[in-house]
Structure formats: C-alpha cells, structure tokens
ROLO-129969 format. One record per residue (C-alpha): residue number from 1; residue in one letter; chain; x, y, z. Coordinates in Angstrom, 3 decimals, decimal comma, always signed. Example, Ala and Ser with C-alpha at 12.3 -4.5 7.8 and 13.67 -1.06 7.14 Angstrom:
<recs>
+-----+---------+--------+----------+----------+----------+
! num ! residuo ! cadena !     east !    north !       up !
+-----+---------+--------+----------+----------+----------+
!   1 !       a !      A !  +12,300 !   -4,500 !   +7,800 !
!   2 !       s !      A !  +13,670 !   -1,060 !   +7,140 !
+-----+---------+--------+----------+----------+----------+
</recs>
This chain:
<recs>
+-----+---------+--------+----------+----------+----------+
! num ! residuo ! cadena !     east !    north !       up !
+-----+---------+--------+----------+----------+----------+
!   1 !       x !      A !  +11,505 !   +7,949 !   -4,076 !
!   2 !       x !      A !   +7,877 !   +6,870 !   -4,402 !
!   3 !       x !      A !   +7,238 !   +3,261 !   -5,391 !
!   4 !       x !      A !   +4,096 !   +1,265 !   -6,108 !
!   5 !       x !      A !   +4,277 !   -2,521 !   -5,841 !
!   6 !       x !      A !   +1,300 !   -4,362 !   -7,296 !
!   7 !       x !      A !   +0,469 !   -8,043 !   -7,388 !
!   8 !       x !      A !   -2,081 !  -10,674 !   -6,566 !
!   9 !       x !      A !   -2,657 !  -12,280 !   -3,184 !
!  10 !       x !      A !   +0,496 !  -14,113 !   -2,034 !
!  11 !       x !      A !   +2,408 !  -12,947 !   -5,106 !
!  12 !       x !      A !   +5,449 !  -11,790 !   -3,103 !
!  13 !       x !      A !   +4,717 !   -8,071 !   -3,251 !
!  14 !       x !      A !   +5,082 !   -7,454 !   +0,505 !
!  15 !       x !      A !   +8,323 !   -9,456 !   +0,632 !
!  16 !       x !      A !   +9,729 !   -7,345 !   -2,190 !
!  17 !       x !      A !   +8,645 !   -4,128 !   -0,474 !
!  18 !       x !      A !  +10,249 !   -5,246 !   +2,791 !
!  19 !       x !      A !  +13,497 !   -6,039 !   +0,961 !
!  20 !       x !      A !  +13,494 !   -2,604 !   -0,700 !
!  21 !       x !      A !  +12,878 !   -0,975 !   +2,681 !
!  22 !       x !      A !  +15,863 !   -2,789 !   +4,196 !
!  23 !       x !      A !  +18,051 !   -1,884 !   +1,227 !
!  24 !       x !      A !  +17,135 !   +1,807 !   +1,572 !
!  25 !       x !      A !  +19,423 !   +2,139 !   +4,589 !
!  26 !       x !      A !  +16,815 !   +4,377 !   +6,216 !
!  27 !       x !      A !  +14,718 !   +3,942 !   +9,341 !
!  28 !       x !      A !  +11,654 !   +1,990 !   +8,195 !
!  29 !       x !      A !   +8,176 !   +2,941 !   +9,350 !
!  30 !       x !      A !   +5,557 !   +0,300 !   +8,594 !
!  31 !       x !      A !   +2,052 !   +1,676 !   +8,046 !
!  32 !       x !      A !   -0,507 !   -1,113 !   +8,364 !
!  33 !       x !      A !   -3,995 !   -0,467 !   +7,018 !
!  34 !       x !      A !   -5,568 !   -3,797 !   +8,011 !
!  35 !       x !      A !   -8,123 !   -4,195 !  +10,762 !
!  36 !       x !      A !   -8,714 !   -7,491 !  +12,522 !
!  37 !       x !      A !  -12,398 !   -8,190 !  +12,030 !
!  38 !       x !      A !  -12,189 !  -11,941 !  +12,670 !
!  39 !       x !      A !   -9,875 !  -14,657 !  +14,008 !
!  40 !       x !      A !   -8,351 !  -15,485 !  +10,625 !
!  41 !       x !      A !   -7,419 !  -11,843 !  +10,000 !
!  42 !       x !      A !   -6,027 !  -11,568 !  +13,519 !
!  43 !       x !      A !   -3,729 !  -14,527 !  +12,773 !
!  44 !       x !      A !   -2,769 !  -13,051 !   +9,390 !
!  45 !       x !      A !   -1,810 !   -9,721 !  +10,993 !
!  46 !       x !      A !   +0,195 !  -11,533 !  +13,698 !
!  47 !       x !      A !   +2,094 !  -13,483 !  +11,015 !
!  48 !       x !      A !   +2,941 !  -10,257 !   +9,160 !
!  49 !       x !      A !   +4,159 !   -8,654 !  +12,410 !
!  50 !       x !      A !   +6,350 !  -11,659 !  +13,210 !
!  51 !       x !      A !   +7,943 !  -11,474 !   +9,733 !
!  52 !       x !      A !   +9,012 !   -7,832 !  +10,154 !
!  53 !       x !      A !  +12,154 !   -6,714 !  +11,965 !
!  54 !       x !      A !  +11,511 !   -5,629 !  +15,565 !
!  55 !       x !      A !  +13,139 !   -2,238 !  +14,968 !
!  56 !       x !      A !  +10,459 !   -1,241 !  +12,448 !
!  57 !       x !      A !   +7,796 !   +0,786 !  +14,259 !
!  58 !       x !      A !   +4,271 !   -0,097 !  +13,139 !
!  59 !       x !      A !   +1,648 !   +2,594 !  +12,669 !
!  60 !       x !      A !   -1,859 !   +1,199 !  +12,380 !
!  61 !       x !      A !   -4,006 !   +3,513 !  +10,265 !
!  62 !       x !      A !   -7,032 !   +2,084 !   +8,458 !
!  63 !       x !      A !   -8,543 !   +5,391 !   +7,225 !
!  64 !       x !      A !   -6,373 !   +8,543 !   +7,431 !
!  65 !       x !      A !   -3,337 !   +7,410 !   +5,420 !
!  66 !       x !      A !   -2,239 !  +10,913 !   +4,410 !
!  67 !       x !      A !   -2,159 !  +11,960 !   +8,071 !
!  68 !       x !      A !   -0,030 !   +8,922 !   +8,950 !
!  69 !       x !      A !   +2,438 !   +9,761 !   +6,169 !
!  70 !       x !      A !   +2,601 !  +13,383 !   +7,327 !
!  71 !       x !      A !   +3,570 !  +12,300 !  +10,831 !
!  72 !       x !      A !   +6,727 !  +10,600 !   +9,464 !
!  73 !       x !      A !   +7,485 !  +12,813 !   +6,487 !
!  74 !       x !      A !  +11,237 !  +13,154 !   +6,856 !
!  75 !       x !      A !  +14,032 !  +12,201 !   +4,467 !
!  76 !       x !      A !  +15,456 !   +9,901 !   +7,181 !
!  77 !       x !      A !  +12,500 !   +7,510 !   +6,756 !
!  78 !       x !      A !  +11,396 !   +4,870 !   +4,332 !
!  79 !       x !      A !   +7,680 !   +4,317 !   +4,864 !
!  80 !       x !      A !   +6,067 !   +1,066 !   +3,761 !
!  81 !       x !      A !   +2,284 !   +1,178 !   +3,327 !
!  82 !       x !      A !   +0,682 !   -2,266 !   +3,292 !
!  83 !       x !      A !   -1,811 !   -2,310 !   +1,740 !
!  84 !       x !      A !   -3,755 !   +0,188 !   -0,341 !
!  85 !       x !      A !   -6,635 !   -2,128 !   -1,225 !
!  86 !       x !      A !   -7,357 !   -2,725 !   +2,474 !
!  87 !       x !      A !   -7,218 !   +1,043 !   +2,969 !
!  88 !       x !      A !   -9,676 !   +1,452 !   +0,098 !
!  89 !       x !      A !  -11,996 !   -1,153 !   +1,636 !
!  90 !       x !      A !  -11,880 !   +0,531 !   +5,043 !
!  91 !       x !      A !  -12,764 !   +3,881 !   +3,519 !
!  92 !       x !      A !  -15,581 !   +2,495 !   +1,369 !
!  93 !       x !      A !  -17,114 !   +0,748 !   +4,382 !
!  94 !       x !      A !  -16,588 !   +3,696 !   +6,733 !
!  95 !       x !      A !  -19,901 !   +5,125 !   +7,923 !
!  96 !       x !      A !  -18,907 !   +8,461 !   +6,375 !
!  97 !       x !      A !  -17,801 !   +6,845 !   +3,070 !
!  98 !       x !      A !  -14,555 !   +8,775 !   +3,423 !
!  99 !       x !      A !  -12,957 !   +7,392 !   +0,273 !
! 100 !       x !      A !  -12,958 !  +10,402 !   -2,064 !
! 101 !       x !      A !  -11,760 !  +12,746 !   +0,686 !
! 102 !       x !      A !   -8,946 !  +10,471 !   +1,881 !
! 103 !       x !      A !   -7,840 !   +9,606 !   -1,653 !
! 104 !       x !      A !   -7,657 !  +13,308 !   -2,562 !
! 105 !       x !      A !   -5,574 !  +14,037 !   +0,544 !
! 106 !       x !      A !   -3,110 !  +11,288 !   -0,334 !
! 107 !       x !      A !   -2,750 !  +12,255 !   -3,992 !
! 108 !       x !      A !   -2,298 !  +15,934 !   -3,132 !
! 109 !       x !      A !   +0,415 !  +15,082 !   -0,630 !
! 110 !       x !      A !   +2,558 !  +12,938 !   -2,923 !
! 111 !       x !      A !   +4,419 !  +15,778 !   -4,639 !
! 112 !       x !      A !   +5,645 !  +17,211 !   -1,335 !
! 113 !       x !      A !   +6,712 !  +14,068 !   +0,536 !
! 114 !       x !      A !  +10,327 !  +14,008 !   +1,665 !
! 115 !       x !      A !  +10,298 !  +10,436 !   +2,955 !
! 116 !       x !      A !  +10,711 !   +7,497 !   +0,624 !
! 117 !       x !      A !   +7,382 !   +5,667 !   +0,404 !
! 118 !       x !      A !   +6,680 !   +2,165 !   -0,853 !
! 119 !       x !      A !   +2,999 !   +1,457 !   -1,469 !
! 120 !       x !      A !   +1,838 !   -2,164 !   -1,644 !
! 121 !       x !      A !   -1,473 !   -2,974 !   -3,288 !
! 122 !       x !      A !   -3,426 !   -5,901 !   -4,688 !
! 123 !       x !      A !   -4,012 !   -5,821 !   -8,420 !
! 124 !       x !      A !   -7,660 !   -6,854 !   -8,669 !
! 125 !       x !      A !   -8,479 !   -5,755 !  -12,200 !
! 126 !       x !      A !   -7,328 !   -8,847 !  -14,066 !
! 127 !       x !      A !  -10,393 !  -10,984 !  -13,450 !
! 128 !       x !      A !  -14,056 !  -10,875 !  -14,302 !
! 129 !       x !      A !  -16,333 !   -7,935 !  -13,502 !
! 130 !       x !      A !  -17,694 !   -8,506 !   -9,975 !
! 131 !       x !      A !  -21,426 !   -9,126 !   -9,489 !
! 132 !       x !      A !  -22,356 !   -6,730 !   -6,669 !
! 133 !       x !      A !  -22,362 !   -2,937 !   -6,864 !
! 134 !       x !      A !  -19,972 !   -2,557 !   -3,897 !
! 135 !       x !      A !  -17,576 !   -5,083 !   -5,432 !
! 136 !       x !      A !  -17,706 !   -3,292 !   -8,784 !
! 137 !       x !      A !  -17,101 !   +0,051 !   -7,089 !
! 138 !       x !      A !  -14,141 !   -1,444 !   -5,205 !
! 139 !       x !      A !  -12,584 !   -2,780 !   -8,429 !
! 140 !       x !      A !  -13,158 !   +0,509 !  -10,252 !
! 141 !       x !      A !  -11,748 !   +2,627 !   -7,426 !
! 142 !       x !      A !   -8,712 !   +0,346 !   -7,026 !
! 143 !       x !      A !   -7,974 !   +0,610 !  -10,739 !
! 144 !       x !      A !   -8,320 !   +4,394 !  -10,756 !
! 145 !       x !      A !   -6,156 !   +4,712 !   -7,632 !
! 146 !       x !      A !   -3,445 !   +2,523 !   -9,143 !
! 147 !       x !      A !   -3,441 !   +4,576 !  -12,354 !
! 148 !       x !      A !   -3,137 !   +7,851 !  -10,452 !
! 149 !       x !      A !   -0,389 !   +6,520 !   -8,201 !
! 150 !       x !      A !   +1,512 !   +4,916 !  -11,060 !
! 151 !       x !      A !   +1,582 !   +8,254 !  -12,856 !
! 152 !       x !      A !   +3,111 !   +9,916 !   -9,780 !
! 153 !       x !      A !   +5,483 !   +7,172 !   -8,584 !
! 154 !       x !      A !   +9,131 !   +6,931 !   -9,600 !
! 155 !       x !      A !   +8,983 !   +3,146 !   -9,838 !
! 156 !       x !      A !   +6,068 !   +0,765 !  -10,424 !
! 157 !       x !      A !   +6,564 !   -2,994 !  -10,081 !
! 158 !       x !      A !   +4,172 !   -5,860 !  -10,761 !
! 159 !       x !      A !   +4,945 !   -9,059 !   -8,865 !
! 160 !       x !      A !   +3,724 !  -12,374 !  -10,287 !
! 161 !       x !      A !   +4,621 !  -15,702 !   -8,632 !
! 162 !       x !      A !   +7,397 !  -13,976 !   -6,684 !
! 163 !       x !      A !   +8,935 !  -12,505 !   -9,827 !
! 164 !       x !      A !   +9,067 !   -8,699 !   -9,916 !
! 165 !       x !      A !   +8,510 !   -7,030 !  -13,274 !
! 166 !       x !      A !   +9,447 !   -3,333 !  -13,384 !
! 167 !       x !      A !   +6,761 !   -1,457 !  -15,305 !
! 168 !       x !      A !   +8,189 !   +2,018 !  -14,755 !
! 169 !       x !      A !  +11,402 !   +3,481 !  -13,406 !
! 170 !       x !      A !  +14,822 !   +2,151 !  -12,509 !
! 171 !       x !      A !  +15,507 !   -1,584 !  -12,544 !
! 172 !       x !      A !  +15,684 !   -3,516 !   -9,294 !
! 173 !       x !      A !  +19,127 !   -4,524 !   -8,046 !
+-----+---------+--------+----------+----------+----------+
</recs>
C-alpha cells in the first residue's frame, strides 16, 4: 500500500505515519530526508530520532530517494519517508539541481514497489504566493509532486490540528 500524509508544520502528520507503520505489523524502515544545517535543525532531528522506536533502522537520504526505496523494496517492509518537502528542498538546492531527475525516478518506481510506503509531506499551497522565485518554484513543485503522488497512492490523508481527514482510499481504523 502506498500512502501520502499531508499537513502543515506540527499538524500531527508524522505521528499518524508512525502509528500506521506500527500497525502494519511489518519491519519499519525510516527514511529521513533532513540534513542538519544548523543547531536548531540538529536538535529537531535528535528529537525525531528519540521519538522513534529503537528497532526502526534509519536511512538518511537527502537526494536519491528512489535509490533508498529500492534498497528496501520487499513486502516484509513498511517504509516511512519523512519528509518529501525537505527532499524537494535538498534537490532544488543541490549544485546539480537534481530535482526533475530524482522526481522522475521516484514516480516511475511507484508502480513496481513491493514494500508498503508512507510518504509524509508538508502542505504548503494553502497560503499566499511566495515573493522570491526560488520560494515560488518550491511551492509549485511541491504542489505538482503532491498531485502526482496522490493520483498514484492508495490512501491520501490530510492532517489538521492532529485530526486526520482521509481524502482518498480506505478509512483509518
């Protein structure tokens, strides 16, 4: 099963994804896309690590997400990817601007994945149009990515204030 969990910052989307991973009964692989560029982000990453069960291996992959999924593509696994908007940022800021290539690899791979995958992403398209060109590109690319993933995922959930709203697919238990 492929799932996309969207929400704002601190909306409860990661907590929901972690719960769904635990309920899957499968070995969970946590794919972290964040990079620690400053002290605050280092603390944020440490807090996320402390919240996860120790038996969940963490794969840190800021750019090549499709390759990370391929390495654990087995029906025994439930892979949690947290988060797609950080992955997008990393690719947009990469010296090679690897975004279009990496996005295409991920989208092409989705139809053949055997593992369950839960994607977590920030919904950023509900506010005003950003002022800078990079910020506008980020918002546009995030929106397009979410549309393409939502079309391919079995379940899409929007989390607001800790309350999950199923937009597509089976209801949550």
